C-alpha positions in Angstrom: 67.8 -8.0 -12.1 69.6 -6.6 -15.2 72.3 -5.4 -12.8 72.6 -8.9 -11.4 72.8 -10.4 -14.9 75.4 -7.8 -15.8 77.3 -8.6 -12.8 77.0 -12.3 -13.2 78.3 -11.8 -16.7 81.1 -9.7 -15.8 82.0 -12.4 -13.3 81.7 -15.1 -16.1 83.9 -12.9 -18.4 86.5 -12.6 -15.5 86.4 -16.4 -14.9 86.8 -17.0 -18.7 89.9 -14.6 -18.8 91.4 -16.3 -15.8 90.9 -19.6 -17.2 92.3 -18.4 -20.6 95.4 -17.1 -18.8 95.8 -20.4 -16.9 95.5 -22.3 -20.2 98.1 -20.4 -21.8 100.4 -20.9 -18.8 99.6 -24.6 -18.8 100.6 -24.7 -22.6 103.8 -23.1 -21.8 104.5 -25.5 -19.0 103.5 -28.4 -21.5 105.7 -27.0 -24.2 108.7 -26.5 -21.9 109.6 -30.1 -21.5 109.3 -30.6 -25.3 111.5 -27.5 -26.0 114.0 -29.0 -23.4 113.8 -32.4 -25.2 114.5 -30.9 -28.6 117.4 -28.9 -27.2 119.0 -32.0 -25.7 118.5 -34.0 -28.9 120.2 -31.2 -31.0 123.1 -31.0 -28.4 123.5 -34.7 -28.6 123.5 -34.6 -32.2 126.2 -32.0 -32.2 128.1 -34.1 -29.6 127.9 -37.3 -31.9 130.1 -36.0 -34.7 133.1 -35.2 -32.4 132.6 -38.5 -30.5 132.6 -40.4 -33.9 135.9 -38.7 -35.0 137.4 -39.4 -31.6 136.3 -43.2 -32.0 138.0 -43.0 -35.6 141.2 -41.8 -34.2 141.4 -44.7 -31.3 142.6 -47.5 -33.6 145.0 -45.2 -35.4 146.5 -44.2 -32.2 146.7 -48.0 -31.1 148.4 -48.7 -34.4 150.9 -45.9 -33.8 151.4 -46.9 -30.1 152.1 -50.5 -31.2 154.7 -49.2 -33.8 156.2 -46.9 -31.0 156.5 -49.9 -28.6 158.0 -52.1 -31.4 160.7 -49.5 -32.2 161.5 -49.1 -28.4 161.9 -52.8 -28.1 164.3 -52.8 -31.2 166.2 -50.0 -29.7 166.5 -51.9 -26.3 167.8 -55.0 -28.4 170.3 -52.8 -29.9 171.4 -51.3 -26.8 171.7 -54.7 -25.2 173.8 -55.9 -28.2 175.9 -52.9 -27.7 176.4 -53.3 -24.2 177.5 -56.9 -24.7 179.8 -55.7 -27.6 181.2 -53.1 -25.3 181.7 -55.7 -22.7 183.4 -57.8 -25.1 185.8 -55.0 -26.3 186.5 -54.1 -22.8 187.5 -57.7 -22.0 189.8 -57.8 -25.2 191.4 -54.6 -24.3 192.0 -55.9 -21.0 193.6 -59.0 -22.5 195.6 -57.0 -24.9 196.9 -54.8 -21.9 197.9 -58.0 -20.1 199.6 -59.2 -23.0 201.5 -55.9 -23.4 202.5 -55.7 -19.9 203.8 -59.3 -20.2 205.7 -58.3 -23.4 207.0 -55.4 -21.6 208.2 -57.5 -18.7 209.8 -60.0 -21.2 211.4 -57.3 -23.2 212.8 -55.8 -19.9 214.0 -59.4 -19.0 215.6 -59.7 -22.6 217.4 -56.5 -22.3 218.8 -57.7 -18.8 219.7 -60.9 -20.3 221.5 -59.3 -23.5 223.2 -56.9 -21.1 224.6 -59.8 -19.1 225.7 -61.5 -22.2 227.4 -58.4 -23.5 229.2 -58.2 -20.3 230.2 -61.8 -20.5 231.3 -61.6 -24.2 233.2 -58.4 -23.2 235.4 -60.7 -20.8 236.8 -62.3 -23.8 239.1 -60.6 -26.1 239.6 -61.8 -29.6 242.8 -61.3 -31.3 
């Protein structure tokens, strides 16, 4: 009977040890989500700072982009004005060229007329 009691106590001890091990494993499993949650919170907190910095840059970038766009519009206006001016200068140059050609033609005609007049005057001799 003592042997039986010793065997039963041994079984009880084994059962208690098994239960203890299972309890330890259960606690580890229970702590794992808490550890993961803690890691997630820490990671989120670390990510928060760069996100806040980026969010701070966005309005400044929008302001700079607006200024760049305004400058581009101004350049486009200047380019359009220059194109109009160039067109006007080209038109004026064509008019001047046409006038010069007309003057050249008239000068040639005047030279021819003067030559004819000289020939006519040359027919008269003055004594």
